[in-house]
C-alpha positions in Angstrom: -22.1 0.1 -31.8 -22.6 -2.9 -29.0 -20.5 -2.4 -25.6 -18.8 1.2 -26.9 -20.7 4.3 -25.4 -21.4 7.3 -26.8 -18.5 10.1 -26.3 -21.6 12.6 -25.1 -23.8 9.8 -23.1 -23.9 10.7 -19.4 -22.5 7.9 -16.7 -20.7 7.8 -13.8 -17.1 8.4 -13.8 -14.6 7.9 -11.4 -10.5 10.1 -11.2 -8.7 7.1 -9.4 -5.3 6.7 -8.6 -2.3 3.9 -8.6 -0.6 4.5 -5.5 3.1 2.7 -4.5 1.8 -0.3 -1.7 4.7 0.7 1.2 3.9 4.4 1.3 0.9 5.1 -0.3 2.1 8.2 -2.8 -0.1 8.3 -6.5 1.8 7.2 -9.1 -0.5 7.1 -11.9 -3.4 8.7 -12.5 -7.0 7.2 -14.7 -10.3 7.6 -15.0 -13.1 4.7 -15.5 -16.4 3.7 -15.7 -15.9 0.7 -14.1 -16.0 -0.5 -10.0 -12.5 0.3 -8.6 -11.5 -3.3 -7.5 -12.0 -4.2 -11.5 -10.1 -1.2 -12.8 -7.2 -2.7 -10.5 -7.5 -6.2 -11.8 -6.9 -4.7 -15.3 -3.8 -3.3 -14.6 -2.9 -5.8 -12.3 -3.5 -8.9 -15.4 -3.6 -6.5 -19.0 -0.4 -4.6 -17.9 1.4 -7.5 -18.2 2.0 -7.4 -22.0 2.1 -3.8 -22.8 5.0 -1.8 -22.7 5.0 2.1 -21.1 6.5 3.7 -17.4 3.3 1.9 -16.0 3.3 -1.2 -17.1 6.6 -1.9 -16.3 5.7 -0.5 -13.0 2.8 -2.6 -12.4 5.0 -5.5 -13.2 7.7 -5.1 -10.9 5.4 -4.4 -8.0 3.7 -8.1 -9.2 7.4 -9.2 -9.3 8.7 -7.7 -5.6 4.8 -10.1 -4.0 3.2 -6.2 -3.2 0.1 -5.3 -5.5 -0.4 -1.7 -6.8 -3.5 0.1 -4.5 -6.1 1.7 -5.9 -7.5 5.2 -4.7 -10.6 7.3 -5.7 -10.0 10.4 -6.5 -13.4 11.7 -8.1 -16.2 10.6 -8.9 -19.2 12.4 -11.3 -21.3 11.7 -13.2 -20.8 13.0 -17.4 -19.4 12.3 -20.7 -16.5 10.4 -21.4 -15.0 13.9 -22.5 -15.8 15.3 -19.1 -13.4 12.2 -16.8 -10.1 12.9 -19.8 -10.5 16.1 -18.9 -11.3 15.5 -14.6 -7.8 13.1 -15.3 -5.9 16.2 -16.8 -6.7 18.5 -14.2 -5.6 15.8 -11.3 -2.6 14.7 -13.6 -1.9 18.6 -13.1 -2.5 18.8 -10.0 -0.7 16.2 -8.6 1.9 17.0 -10.6 2.6 20.2 -9.2 2.0 18.7 -5.9 5.4 16.8 -6.5 4.2 13.6 -7.6 6.3 11.4 -9.9 3.3 9.9 -11.7 3.9 7.5 -14.6 1.3 9.8 -17.1 3.2 10.2 -20.2 2.7 12.2 -21.6 2.3 14.9 -19.3 -1.0 17.0 -20.3 0.6 20.5 -21.6 -1.2 21.9 -18.3 2.5 21.1 -16.9 4.7 22.8 -18.9 2.0 26.1 -19.5 1.9 27.6 -15.6 4.4 27.2 -12.8 3.6 25.3 -9.3 1.6 26.9 -7.6 
């Protein structure tokens, strides 16, 4: 499989948040093995043809002359499975902290326990 990595191959991953350019509030949590600048460009260009809450928000930002910012939340070496687990952990933590995240569906952990 050229160009695809095994889910068990260790590599460096970054958990990131797309943030409101005015308030700095986290709006979306994702994970990537790419540099954050490239990932932000992918969101700003690639989301234009997609239909999701995140895509609609990115389009709205761009239409008003603003651009989402990207913030590193965590960086580590691990597998794709580890990256998905870390992403879920951050989604749950930020949701419990009151952030209005655009990640849908929310991980079941958000609904399984009361906010701390």
